[in-house]
VEXTORNU-43296 format. One record per residue (C-alpha): residue in three letters; x, z, y. Coordinates in steps of 0.25 Angstrom, whole numbers, padded with zeros to 4 digits, always signed. Each point is the difference from the previous one (the first is absolute). Layout:
ALAXZY...
//
This chain:
LEU+0735+0541+0636THR+0005+0012-0009VAL+0014+0004+0002ASP+0008+0011-0008PHE+0014+0006+0004MET+0010+0004-0010THR+0012+0008+0004LEU+0011+0008-0007ASN-0004+0014+0004PRO-0013+0006+0006VAL-0003-0002+0014ALA-0005+0011+0008ASN-0014+0000+0005HIS-0003-0013-0008PRO-0006+0004-0014GLU-0006-0014-0001ILE+0015-0006-0001ILE+0005-0002-0015PHE+0013+0006-0002VAL+0009-0002-0012GLN+0006+0015-0001ASP-0001+0013+0006PRO+0013+0005+0008PRO+0011+0000-0010THR+0003+0012-0007ILE+0014+0005-0004LEU-0002-0005-0014ASP-0005-0014+0005LYS+0013+0000+0009ILE+0009+0003-0013LYS-0008-0011-0007ARG+0002-0010+0011LYS+0015+0003+0001ILE+0001-0002-0016LEU-0007-0014+0002ASN+0009-0004+0012ILE+0012+0003-0009TRP-0005-0007-0011GLY-0004-0012+0009SER+0014+0000+0006PHE+0006+0000-0014ARG-0009-0012-0004SER+0004-0008+0013GLY+0015+0003-0003VAL+0002+0008+0013TRP+0006+0014-0002PRO-0011+0011+0003GLY+0001+0006+0014LYS+0008-0013+0005GLU-0006-0005+0013ALA+0000-0014+0006LYS+0010-0004+0010GLN-0004+0004+0015GLY-0010-0011+0006TYR-0007-0002-0013TYR-0012+0008-0006PHE-0006+0001-0014PHE-0012+0009-0003TYR+0003-0002-0015LYS+0009-0009-0008LYS-0007-0007-0012GLU-0014-0006+0001LYS-0004+0006-0014TYR+0002+0014+0005PRO-0011+0002+0012PRO+0001+0013+0008VAL-0013+0005-0006SER-0006-0003-0014THR-0007-0012-0001ASP-0010+0007-0009LYS-0003+0010+0011VAL-0003-0010+0011LEU-0009-0008-0010SER-0007+0012-0003LYS-0005+0001+0014ILE-0007-0014+0000THR-0014+0003-0004GLU-0006-0012+0007LYS+0000-0015-0001TYR+0006-0006+0013ASP+0001-0014+0006LEU+0012+0002+0008VAL+0013+0009+0000TRP+0007+0001+0013ILE+0013+0007-0001TYR+0007+0005+0012PHE+0011+0010-0004TRP+0004+0002-0015GLN+0013+0007+0001GLY+0000+0014-0007MET-0013-0005-0008LEU+0000-0014-0005SER+0010-0010-0006PHE-0003-0015-0005GLU-0003+0007-0014THR-0011+0008+0006VAL-0005-0013+0008ASN+0000-0008-0013ALA-0008+0011-0007LEU-0010+0001+0012TYR-0002-0015-0001GLU-0002+0000-0015LYS-0011+0011+0002LEU-0008-0006+0013LYS+0004-0015-0001CYS-0003-0002+0015THR+0008-0005+0012PHE+0012+0008+0005PHE+0005+0000+0014PHE+0014+0006+0003VAL+0002+0004+0015CYS+0015+0001+0003ALA+0007+0010+0009ASP+0013-0003-0007TYR+0007-0010-0009SER-0002+0006-0014VAL-0010-0011-0004MET+0010-0011+0001SER+0013+0006-0006GLY+0005+0007-0013GLY-0004+0014+0005CYS+0006+0003+0014HIS-0010+0003+0011PHE+0012-0003+0011THR+0010-0011-0002ALA+0010+0003+0010ASP+0008-0012+0001CYS-0001-0005-0015ASP-0006-0014-0002ARG+0000+0000-0015PHE-0016+0001+0000LYS+0001-0015+0003ILE+0006-0002-0015GLY-0007+0010-0008CYS+0008+0012+0002GLY+0011+0005-0010LYS+0014+0005+0004CYS-0008+0010+0009THR+0009+0003+0013ALA-0007+0013+0001TRP+0005+0005-0013ASN+0014-0007+0001SER-0005-0007-0013ASN+0009-0012-0007SER-0012-0004-0010ILE-0008-0012+0004ASN-0010+0006-0010ASP-0001+0015+0005PHE-0013+0007+0002THR-0003-0007+0013HIS+0000-0014-0007TRP-0008+0006-0011ASN-0011+0005+0010VAL+0000-0013+0007ILE-0004-0007-0013TYR-0010+0011-0004ARG-0006-0001+0013GLN-0001-0015+0000ASN-0008+0000-0013ILE-0010+0010+0006TYR-0001-0009+0013GLU-0003-0012-0009LYS-0011+0008-0007ILE-0007+0007+0012LYS+0002-0009+0011PRO+0000+0010+0011VAL-0001-0003+0015ILE+0012+0005+0007LEU-0002+0003+0015CYS+0012+0003+0009ASN+0003-0002+0015THR+0006-0013+0006TYR+0014+0006+0000MET+0000+0003-0015LYS-0006-0013-0005LYS+0010-0008+0008PHE+0013+0007-0003PHE-0003+0006-0014PHE-0012-0004-0007ASP+0001-0015+0002GLU+0015+0001-0005SER-0004+0010-0012PHE+0002-0006-0015LEU-0010+0009-0004LEU-0011-0005+0009LYS+0003-0015+0000ASN-0014-0002-0007ALA-0007+0012+0006ARG-0011-0001+0010VAL+0006+0007+0013GLU-0009+0002+0013VAL+0003+0005+0013THR-0010+0010+0005PRO+0000+0006+0014PRO+0000+0016+0001VAL-0013+0007+0000VAL-0002+0008+0012ASP-0011+0010+0004SER-0004-0005+0014ASN-0007+0013+0003LEU+0013+0007-0001PHE+0010-0011+0005HIS-0005-0007+0012PRO+0005-0003+0015ILE-0002+0010+0010GLU+0005+0002+0014LYS+0015+0000+0001ILE+0000+0011+0011GLU-0009+0009-0009LEU+0009-0003-0012LYS+0013+0004+0007ASP-0006+0013+0006LYS-0005+0004-0013TYR+0014-0001-0006SER+0008+0003+0011ILE+0006-0014+0001PRO+0006-0004+0014GLN-0010-0010+0007ASP+0013-0010+0003ILE+0001-0001-0016GLU-0004-0014-0003PHE+0001+0000-0016VAL+0000+0010-0011ILE+0003-0003-0015GLY-0004+0010-0011PHE+0005+0001-0014GLY-0006+0006-0012SER+0005+0006-0013GLN-0004+0008-0011LYS+0013+0008+0001VAL+0008+0000+0013ASP+0013+0004-0007ASP-0001-0013-0009PRO+0013-0007+0003ARG-0007-0014-0001LYS-0010+0005+0011
//
């Protein structure tokens, strides 16, 4: 089995990993800013305006991916039997995914850490349940239009789902309360997958030894840990 990894930027000490672009230059950042402004105009959202607190959009309209589709495709020089997508924010949109499928014509898996694949663009839905009816009138943007860019995204994504028929992997909670209720995923194949744990690193050890190592009082029975990419993120 041969596996290639693709990331947005180069990974230190791993020259074997395919990367889409070098760390962005000032010119790259200016180009990205211009594209973000253009994407905002095309989506009907004023440039610079952010979604309401509790919601998060990495980009607005699916036709304007964070990185050029041509740039991503140029890095694909082999024929693959399977594409396994973990995180695509900052790199891919459904526009890119569609182009990858047209080039490779193979099986796609989406591994979900958030809710973007079932909505019109938001990765975190707060208390909005419009994903059940195809979005539109997006709460995150105070939209009054049923045909706003979130509904456009749903229809666009739906057509791509029907074409590539990906396997969507998520956890039990996401499937039960969100994915099973999603208008976008009503005909999609959604599977629950357990977390992959490196048992060489994560395994039971003696409690007394563990508590001594981390200065935890011996009379403490339970400890719970939380993880976050950004500890100052209000959602975390």
